[in-house]
Backbone as a ProteinNet text record, in pm:
[ID]
protein_1_A
[PRIMARY]
MPYIPKSEKNKVNDKNLIATAGQLNYALNQLVNSYIEQNNFNYQTANDIIGAMECAKMELYRRLIAPYEDAKILQNGDVKPYVSE
[TERTIARY]
84.6	0	88.4	60.7	142.3	104.2	200.8	176.5	215.3	125.3	150.7	81.1	128.5	66.1	-80.1	-155.5	-298.5	-320.8	-232.4	-247.4	-240.4	-155.2	-146.9	-270.4	-319.5	-442.8	-557.3	-563.7	-670.4	-660.1	-538	-521.5	-576.6	-550.2	-599	-750.6	-799.9	-943.3	-1029.3	-986.9	-1070.4	-1051.7	-928.6	-899.6	-854	-842.2	-795.2	-658.8	-575.5	-440	-344.9	-279.6	-187.8	-55	41.1	168.3	287	268.2	379.6	340	441.2	415.4	336.7	365.6	291.1	144.2	115.7	-22.7	-92.9	-22.3	-80.2	-112.7	-19.9	-42.1	-162.2	-171.1	-284.3	-416.2	-418.3	-540.3	-583.8	-488.3	-521.3	-577.7	-516.7	-567.5	-707.8	-736.5	-871	-973.2	-937.1	-1025.3	-1051.8	-945.6	-960.6	-1048.8	-1028.9	-1110.7	-1258.8	-1288	-1427.9	-1487.2	-1408.5	-1455.1	-1484.4	-1395.5	-1416.9	-1542.7	-1562.8	-1681.4	-1810.5	-1808.9	-1928.6	-1952.4	-1846.7	-1858.5	-1825.5	-1799.7	-1758.9	-1624.4	-1550.7	-1420	-1428.7	-1396.7	-1388.6	-1288	-1271.7	-1172.2	-1204.7	-1330.7	-1367.6	-1334.2	-1364.4	-1333.2	-1182.5	-1105.5	-960.4	-908.5	-963.3	-923.1	-959.1	-1076.5	-1118.2	-1018.5	-980.1	-890.2	-753.2	-696.5	-563.7	-565.3	-670.2	-680.2	-690.9	-774.4	-790.4	-661.5	-593.7	-469.3	-360.4	-353.1	-251.7	-277.8	-403.4	-435	-411.2	-443.2	-416.4	-266.2	-187	-41.7	9.6	-38.3	7.8	-32.7	-152.2	-197.4	-116	-85.3	-1.1	135.6	192.4	322.4	313.5	211.6	196.9	176.9	94.2	56.9	153.3	210.4	292.8	441.4	473.9	613.4	691.4	636.8	709.2	740.7	645.7	680.2	787.4	782.8	885.6	1022.3	1028.2	1155	1204.1	1114.4	1152.8	1214.8	1155.3	1209.9	1348.1	1368.6	1498.9	1603.8	1564.4	1658	1705.5	1612.4	1649.3	1739.7	1709.9	1785.7	1925.6	1934.1	2059.7	2129	2066.8	2124.3	2078	2082.3	2036.5	2145.6	2113	2207.1	2222.2	2334.2	2354.6	2250	2198.7	2229.8	2141.5	2069	1971	2027.1	2142.2	2201	2233.9	2194.3	2226.2	2350.5	2438.3	2568.1	2569.8
-118.5	0	123.7	218.2	339.2	433.4	467.2	557.6	697.5	759.1	892.8	995.4	1119.4	1222.9	1245	1291.7	1317.8	1414.6	1511.6	1608	1538	1434.5	1359.2	1272.1	1213.2	1133.5	1220.8	1344	1435.5	1468.1	1483	1509.9	1394.6	1272.9	1154.3	1144.6	1155.5	1137.2	1248.7	1372.5	1486.9	1531.4	1525.1	1580.8	1476.3	1350.5	1241.7	1274.3	1343.2	1375.9	1267.5	1200.6	1092	1121.4	1170.8	1213.9	1131	1048.8	970.4	822.8	737.7	594.4	567.4	642.1	626.1	660.9	768	806.8	702.9	648.5	544.6	421	379.7	265.1	290.4	409.5	446.5	438.8	494.3	493.5	350.5	265.4	125.6	56.4	83.4	23.7	72.8	197.9	250.2	182.3	158.8	89.7	-53.4	-121.4	-258.5	-258.9	-162.7	-154.5	-135.6	-55.9	-37.6	-169.1	-245.4	-375.7	-469	-469	-553.8	-511	-381.5	-332.2	-372.5	-377.5	-411.7	-562	-641.7	-785.8	-870.5	-808.7	-877.9	-945.6	-963.3	-1024.7	-1173.6	-1248	-1393.2	-1438.8	-1570	-1620.9	-1578.5	-1584.6	-1550.1	-1405	-1315.3	-1173.8	-1153.2	-1217.1	-1205.9	-1259.8	-1372.2	-1431.5	-1340.2	-1279.3	-1184.4	-1068.4	-1014.6	-899.1	-935.8	-1044.6	-1085.4	-1116.4	-1186.3	-1218.9	-1095	-1000.8	-877.9	-796.8	-788.1	-712.2	-778.4	-910.5	-981.4	-964.1	-975.3	-958.4	-814.6	-717.8	-577.7	-554.9	-615.1	-603.9	-662.8	-781.4	-846.4	-767	-710.1	-631.4	-503.5	-440.8	-321.2	-354.4	-465.3	-505.5	-535.3	-612.8	-653.7	-534.7	-438.5	-327.8	-210.5	-180.4	-60.1	-88.6	-178.4	-195.6	-277.2	-389.5	-472.6	-394.9	-321.8	-244.4	-137.4	-76.8	21	-45.2	-162.6	-234.5	-278.1	-321.4	-359.7	-241.4	-124.4	-5.2	28.6	12.1	41.1	-60.3	-185.8	-284.8	-241.7	-196.6	-150.7	-27.2	61	185	161	76.2	63.6	-70.9	-165.5	-298.9	-388.9	-517.6	-618.3	-649.1	-728.7	-770	-921.8	-970.3	-1113.4	-1169.9	-1284.2	-1384.6	-1373.7	-1264.6	-1252.3	-1192.9	-1131.7	-1069.2	-1175.2	-1147.8	-1242.3	-1191.8	-1281.4	-1244.9	-1261.7
0	0	0	-85.1	-87.7	26.5	105.4	216.7	173.3	98.1	45.1	135.1	133.8	216.4	178.6	275.9	254.7	138.6	123.3	13.7	-122	-133.2	-258.2	-277.6	-167.9	-176.7	-226.8	-176.3	-218.6	-367.3	-419.3	-562.8	-645.4	-599.3	-671	-657.7	-535.8	-511	-568.2	-551.2	-588.2	-733	-782.2	-914.1	-1015	-970	-1055.8	-1117.7	-1040.5	-1083.7	-1034.4	-1126.7	-1092.6	-1161.3	-1081.8	-1139.9	-1092.3	-990.6	-937.6	-929.4	-915.9	-900.4	-772.1	-666.9	-542.2	-559.4	-631.3	-657.3	-744.3	-841.6	-926.1	-843.1	-758.1	-670.7	-580.8	-524.4	-439.1	-516.9	-637.9	-719.2	-751.7	-786.5	-815.2	-692.1	-575.3	-452	-418.7	-447.6	-422.8	-513.4	-638	-731.9	-685.8	-644.4	-593.7	-468.9	-381.2	-260.4	-293.5	-394.4	-436.8	-486.2	-559.9	-609.2	-492.2	-393.7	-275.1	-201.1	-183.8	-113.4	-184.3	-317	-393.2	-403.8	-382.5	-405.2	-283.1	-170.1	-47.9	-70.2	36.4	23.1	49.1	-53	-43.3	-148.8	-159.3	-253.4	-396.9	-435.8	-572.7	-604.7	-510.1	-530.8	-542.3	-454.3	-460.9	-594	-637.9	-765.1	-882.5	-876.8	-980.9	-990.4	-875.7	-871.8	-927.9	-878.6	-924	-1073.6	-1119.4	-1261.9	-1349	-1308	-1386.3	-1388.2	-1274.2	-1268.9	-1353.5	-1347.3	-1426.1	-1575.7	-1617.2	-1759.6	-1804.7	-1718.9	-1752.8	-1768	-1680.1	-1688.5	-1819.5	-1853	-1975.5	-2099.3	-2100.1	-2215	-2228.5	-2117.1	-2118.4	-2176.7	-2134.5	-2187.5	-2336.3	-2375.3	-2515.8	-2607.8	-2566.7	-2654.9	-2652	-2534.1	-2521.5	-2504	-2415.4	-2377.2	-2479.5	-2525.5	-2622.8	-2750.8	-2809.4	-2929.5	-2902.4	-2785.5	-2748.3	-2742.8	-2677.1	-2668	-2806.1	-2892.6	-3028.8	-3103.2	-3087.6	-3153	-3098.5	-2969.2	-2909.2	-2953.7	-2976.4	-3030	-3167.9	-3251	-3385.2	-3377.9	-3285	-3271.7	-3214.1	-3112	-3036.6	-3049.8	-3115.5	-3127	-3013.5	-3037	-2941.8	-2839.2	-2741.2	-2637.4	-2638.5	-2584.2	-2571.5	-2477.3	-2494.4	-2594.8	-2718	-2732.4	-2840.4	-2969	-2960.3	-3077.1	-3181.6	-3304.4	-3412.8	-3485.4	-3510	-3568.3	-3716
[MASK]
+++++++++++++++++++++++++++++++++++++++++++++++++++++++++++++++++++++++++++++++++++++

Protein backbone atom coordinates (compact mmCIF):
# COMPACT_ATOMS: atom_id res chain seq x y z
CA MET A 1 0.00 0.00 0.00
CA PRO A 2 1.42 3.39 -0.88
CA TYR A 3 1.76 5.58 2.17
CA ILE A 4 1.51 8.93 0.45
CA PRO A 5 0.66 12.23 2.16
CA LYS A 6 -2.98 13.18 2.55
CA SER A 7 -2.47 16.08 0.14
CA GLU A 8 -1.47 13.59 -2.58
CA LYS A 9 -4.43 11.33 -1.77
CA ASN A 10 -6.70 14.35 -2.19
CA LYS A 11 -5.21 15.10 -5.63
CA VAL A 12 -5.99 11.54 -6.71
CA ASN A 13 -9.43 11.37 -5.11
CA ASP A 14 -10.70 14.87 -5.88
CA LYS A 15 -9.00 15.81 -9.14
CA ASN A 16 -7.95 12.42 -10.56
CA LEU A 17 -4.40 13.76 -10.84
CA ILE A 18 -1.88 10.92 -10.93
CA ALA A 19 1.68 12.14 -11.40
CA THR A 20 3.80 9.70 -9.38
CA ALA A 21 4.15 5.94 -9.00
CA GLY A 22 2.91 6.26 -5.42
CA GLN A 23 -0.23 8.07 -6.57
CA LEU A 24 -0.80 5.45 -9.26
CA ASN A 25 -0.42 2.65 -6.71
CA TYR A 26 -2.84 4.46 -4.39
CA ALA A 27 -5.40 4.93 -7.19
CA LEU A 28 -5.21 1.26 -8.15
CA ASN A 29 -5.67 0.24 -4.52
CA GLN A 30 -8.71 2.50 -4.23
CA LEU A 31 -10.25 0.90 -7.32
CA VAL A 32 -9.61 -2.59 -5.94
CA ASN A 33 -11.11 -1.54 -2.60
CA SER A 34 -14.28 -0.38 -4.37
CA TYR A 35 -14.55 -3.76 -6.09
CA ILE A 36 -14.17 -5.54 -2.75
CA GLU A 37 -16.81 -3.32 -1.13
CA GLN A 38 -19.29 -4.12 -3.93
CA ASN A 39 -18.58 -7.86 -4.05
CA ASN A 40 -17.59 -8.78 -0.48
CA PHE A 41 -14.20 -10.25 0.23
CA ASN A 42 -13.89 -13.93 -0.43
CA TYR A 43 -11.72 -16.21 -2.53
CA GLN A 44 -13.68 -15.50 -5.73
CA THR A 45 -13.33 -11.74 -5.31
CA ALA A 46 -9.60 -12.06 -4.61
CA ASN A 47 -9.23 -14.31 -7.65
CA ASP A 48 -11.18 -11.84 -9.81
CA ILE A 49 -8.90 -8.99 -8.72
CA ILE A 50 -5.64 -10.85 -9.24
CA GLY A 51 -6.80 -12.19 -12.62
CA ALA A 52 -7.90 -8.78 -13.86
CA MET A 53 -4.69 -7.12 -12.69
CA GLU A 54 -2.52 -9.81 -14.26
CA CYS A 55 -4.35 -9.58 -17.60
CA ALA A 56 -4.16 -5.78 -17.53
CA LYS A 57 -0.42 -6.04 -16.89
CA MET A 58 0.08 -8.46 -19.75
CA GLU A 59 -1.97 -6.31 -22.15
CA LEU A 60 -0.01 -3.21 -21.18
CA TYR A 61 3.22 -5.05 -21.88
CA ARG A 62 1.97 -6.54 -25.16
CA ARG A 63 0.57 -3.28 -26.55
CA LEU A 64 2.93 -0.60 -25.21
CA ILE A 65 6.13 -1.96 -23.77
CA ALA A 66 7.09 -4.73 -26.23
CA PRO A 67 6.80 -2.44 -29.29
CA TYR A 68 8.86 0.21 -27.48
CA GLU A 69 11.55 -2.35 -26.68
CA ASP A 70 11.53 -3.60 -30.29
CA ALA A 71 12.10 -0.05 -31.53
CA LYS A 72 14.99 0.41 -29.09
CA ILE A 73 16.58 -2.85 -30.30
CA LEU A 74 16.49 -1.51 -33.85
CA GLN A 75 17.86 1.85 -32.72
CA ASN A 76 20.60 0.64 -30.37
CA GLY A 77 21.24 -2.99 -31.27
CA ASP A 78 20.37 -6.18 -29.42
CA VAL A 79 22.07 -7.70 -26.37
CA LYS A 80 23.55 -11.13 -25.72
CA PRO A 81 22.30 -13.85 -25.95
CA TYR A 82 19.71 -12.52 -28.40
CA VAL A 83 22.01 -10.69 -30.77
CA SER A 84 22.26 -12.42 -34.13
CA GLU A 85 25.68 -12.45 -35.68
